C-alpha positions in Angstrom: -57.2 -163.3 63.5 -54.2 -165.6 64.0 -51.7 -162.7 63.4 -53.0 -160.8 66.5 -53.4 -157.3 64.9 -55.2 -155.6 62.0 -51.8 -154.3 60.7 -50.2 -157.8 60.7 -53.3 -159.4 59.1 -53.3 -156.7 56.3 -49.6 -157.3 55.6 -50.2 -161.1 55.4 -53.2 -160.8 53.1 -51.9 -157.9 50.9 -54.7 -155.5 51.9 -54.6 -152.1 53.6 -55.4 -152.0 57.3 -58.5 -150.0 56.7 -59.8 -152.6 54.2 -59.3 -155.4 56.8 -61.1 -153.4 59.5 -64.0 -152.8 57.2 -64.3 -156.5 56.3 -64.2 -157.5 60.0 -66.8 -154.9 60.9 -69.1 -156.0 58.1 -68.7 -159.7 59.1 -69.6 -159.0 62.7 -72.6 -157.0 61.6 -73.8 -159.7 59.2 -73.4 -162.5 61.7 -74.5 -160.6 64.8 -71.6 -162.1 66.6 -68.6 -160.6 68.5 -65.7 -162.3 66.6 -62.7 -160.4 68.1 -61.8 -159.0 71.5 -59.1 -156.6 72.6 -56.0 -158.3 74.1 -53.5 -155.6 75.1 -52.6 -153.7 72.0 -53.8 -156.4 69.7 -56.9 -158.5 69.0 -57.7 -162.1 69.7 -60.6 -164.2 68.3 -63.5 -165.0 70.6 -64.9 -168.5 70.9 -67.4 -167.6 68.2 -64.5 -166.3 66.1 -62.6 -169.5 66.5 -65.7 -171.6 65.5 -66.5 -169.5 62.5 -62.8 -169.6 61.3 -62.7 -173.4 61.6 -65.9 -173.8 59.6 -64.6 -171.3 57.0 -61.4 -173.5 56.6 -63.6 -176.5 56.0 -65.7 -174.7 53.5 -62.6 -173.5 51.6 -61.2 -177.0 51.6 -64.5 -178.3 50.1 -64.4 -175.6 47.5 -60.8 -176.5 46.6 -61.8 -180.2 46.3 -64.7 -179.2 44.0 -62.4 -177.1 41.9 -60.0 -180.1 41.6 -62.8 -182.4 40.7 -64.0 -180.0 38.0 -60.5 -179.8 36.5 -60.2 -183.6 36.6 -63.6 -184.0 34.8 -62.7 -181.5 32.2 -59.4 -183.2 31.4 -61.0 -186.7 31.7 -58.8 -187.8 34.6 -61.9 -189.0 36.5 -65.6 -189.6 35.9 -67.5 -192.6 34.6 -68.4 -194.1 31.3 -70.9 -196.8 30.5 -70.2 -199.2 27.6 -72.6 -201.8 26.3 -71.6 -204.6 23.9 -72.8 -207.9 22.6 -71.2 -211.3 23.5 -68.8 -212.0 20.7 -67.3 -208.5 21.0 -67.0 -208.9 24.7 -64.5 -211.7 24.4 -62.7 -210.5 21.2 -62.5 -206.7 21.8 -63.4 -205.5 25.3 -60.3 -206.5 27.2 -58.2 -204.4 24.8 -60.7 -201.5 24.9 -60.8 -201.5 28.7 -57.1 -201.7 29.1 -56.6 -198.8 26.7 -59.0 -196.6 28.6 -57.8 -197.4 32.1 -54.1 -197.0 31.0 -54.7 -193.6 29.6 -57.3 -192.5 32.2 -56.8 -194.5 35.4 -59.2 -192.4 37.4 -62.2 -193.2 35.1 -64.8 -195.8 36.3 -66.2 -198.0 33.6 -69.6 -199.6 33.7 -69.7 -202.5 31.3 -73.0 -204.0 30.2 -73.7 -207.1 28.1 -76.5 -206.1 25.9 -77.7 -207.6 22.6 -80.3 -204.8 21.7 -80.5 -201.0 21.9 -83.0 -200.1 24.7 -86.2 -198.2 23.6 -85.7 -195.7 26.4 -83.0 -193.1 26.0 -82.5 -193.1 29.7 -81.5 -196.8 29.7 -79.0 -196.5 26.9 -75.3 -196.6 27.6 -72.9 -193.8 26.8 -71.2 -196.0 24.2 -72.7 -199.2 22.7 -71.4 -201.6 20.2 -74.3 -202.9 18.0 -75.0 -205.0 15.0 -77.2 -203.1 12.5 -78.3 -203.3 8.9 -78.2 -200.9 6.0 -79.6 -197.5 6.7 -79.1 -197.8 10.5 -80.5 -194.9 12.5 -79.1 -194.6 16.0 -81.8 -192.2 17.1 -81.9 -188.6 18.1 -79.0 -187.5 20.3 -76.8 -190.4 19.3 -74.1 -190.8 16.6 -73.1 -194.1 14.9 -69.6 -194.9 13.7 -69.1 -197.9 11.4 -66.4 -200.3 12.7 -66.5 -203.5 10.7 -68.3 -205.6 8.1 -68.3 -209.2 9.5 -68.9 -211.9 7.0 -70.4 -215.2 8.1 -68.5 -218.5 7.8 -69.4 -222.2 8.1 -67.7 -224.4 10.7 -67.7 -228.1 10.0 -66.3 -231.1 11.9 -62.9 -232.5 10.8 -63.5 -235.3 8.2 -66.6 -233.6 6.9 -67.1 -233.8 3.1 -66.4 -230.1 2.8 -63.6 -229.9 5.3 -60.8 -229.8 2.7 -62.3 -226.8 0.9 -61.4 -223.2 1.7 -64.9 -222.0 0.7 -68.4 -223.2 -0.3 -71.6 -222.0 -1.7 -74.3 -221.5 0.9 -76.7 -223.8 -1.0 -74.2 -226.7 -0.5 -75.2 -226.7 3.2 -78.9 -227.1 2.5 -79.1 -230.8 3.4 -76.7 -230.7 6.3 -77.5 -231.0 10.0 -77.3 -227.5 11.5 -76.5 -226.4 15.0 -78.3 -223.2 16.0 -76.2 -220.6 17.9 -78.6 -217.8 18.5 -81.2 -218.6 21.1 -82.3 -215.0 21.2 -83.5 -215.2 17.6 -81.9 -211.8 17.1 -80.8 -209.8 14.1 -77.8 -212.0 13.3 -80.0 -215.1 13.0 -82.6 -213.3 10.9 -79.8 -212.1 8.6 -78.6 -215.7 8.2 -82.1 -217.1 7.5 -82.6 -214.3 4.9 -79.4 -215.4 3.1 -80.5 -219.1 3.2 -83.9 -218.1 1.7 -82.1 -216.2 -1.1 -80.1 -219.4 -1.7 -83.4 -221.4 -2.0 -83.6 -223.4 1.3 -84.3 -223.1 5.0 -81.7 -224.7 7.3 -82.7 -227.8 9.4 -81.6 -227.0 12.9 -81.2 -230.2 14.9 -79.6 -228.7 18.0 -80.2 -225.4 19.6 -77.2 -223.8 21.5 -77.3 -220.6 23.4 -74.0 -219.1 22.3 -71.2 -219.5 19.7 -68.8 -221.3 22.0 -71.3 -224.0 22.8 -72.3 -224.4 19.2 -68.7 -224.9 18.2 -68.3 -227.6 20.8 -71.2 -229.5 19.3 -69.6 -229.2 15.9 -66.3 -230.5 17.3 -68.2 -233.5 18.6 -69.4 -234.2 15.1 -73.1 -233.4 15.7 -73.5 -231.0 12.8 -72.2 -227.7 11.3 -72.9 -224.2 12.4 -72.8 -220.9 10.5 -71.8 -217.7 12.4 -70.0 -214.4 11.9 -66.3 -214.6 11.5 -65.6 -212.6 14.7 -67.4 -215.4 16.6 -65.2 -218.0 15.0 -61.9 -216.3 15.6 -60.8 -218.9 18.2 -61.8 -222.3 17.1 -61.6 -225.5 19.1 -59.7 -228.5 17.8 -61.4 -230.8 15.5 -63.2 -228.3 13.3 -62.6 -226.5 10.0 -63.8 -223.1 8.9 -65.0 -222.3 5.3 -65.8 -219.0 3.6 -69.4 -218.7 2.3 -70.2 -217.6 -1.2 -73.3 -216.9 -3.2 -74.6 -215.2 -1.1 -72.2 -214.2 1.7 -74.3 -213.1 4.7 -72.6 -210.2 6.4 -73.4 -208.2 9.6 -72.2 -204.6 10.1 -70.8 -203.6 13.5 -71.2 -200.0 14.7 -70.3 -198.1 17.8 -73.1 -195.7 18.9 -72.1 -192.8 21.1 -74.3 -190.5 23.1 -73.8 -187.0 21.8 -73.6 -185.6 25.3 -70.4 -187.5 26.0 -69.0 -187.7 22.5 -66.2 -185.1 23.1 -65.1 -186.4 26.5 -61.7 -188.0 26.7 -63.1 -191.3 27.9 -65.6 -191.6 25.1 -63.0 -190.6 22.4 -60.6 -193.1 23.8 -63.3 -195.8 23.7 -64.1 -195.2 20.1 -60.4 -195.1 19.2 -59.8 -198.4 21.0 -62.8 -200.0 19.3 -61.6 -198.9 15.9 -58.1 -200.4 16.6 -59.7 -203.6 17.8 -61.8 -203.9 14.6 -58.9 -203.2 12.3 -56.8 -205.9 14.0 -59.7 -208.4 14.4 -58.4 -211.9 13.9 -60.0 -213.9 11.1 -60.5 -217.7 11.2 -59.7 -218.1 7.5 -57.2 -216.6 5.1 -58.5 -214.6 2.1 
């Protein structure tokens, strides 16, 4: 009792003296300790009283910190968000998305994951994931998908190629060309391309296998062959290549953002979806309509 008397403590706390006395008596009874001793006309804390008061201050400080943390979590000022994305989105969109989130919510920690597929296990899935999917895509129970962009495929040919002066070409016109593969994972994007080629009546002859779009484009620039890839992957072309629209058919991939329902209404997740929509709407295109 820092104030030295029951009367002074009651005045400081806004209680009646009898209420303070009752609380002190109950506390000594519950702890089995003598917490106060007479000192003249007043009271002073015993060693046990000092120790208990110090620990109570620490507990109250921790409670206050927990309350502040809860308030920060509710308003989105702190916390964590995991975001998974595939390679071409990583370079084209994620810097803008991350900057938007951290500018608006500087206390949020972002866990970024490069991932081409949706994990089978719900526990391994990210809070937010950018995915490529086909018609009728089902994100699974507990998750919601939002469409971002339809991304048509384009052909990239070396400068001086017989088609280099054209703005567009039928897919079948590429049937006898040397192709550079750009999808070593044999994923959905490659399967979608092969399906379009089959519909056009041929199967491409891949002469070189590259592991990513950037490497494939470098091979094209070297005059080794052509490559066909989504327009988003061809947004930043090296020198020495030309990009053409593909017609009859035009292979297209759909890009979605999948959000875990448990975090969908948090400020960080909402900001991530908003930033991804903005990035998709302003996505650069390698060719003019």
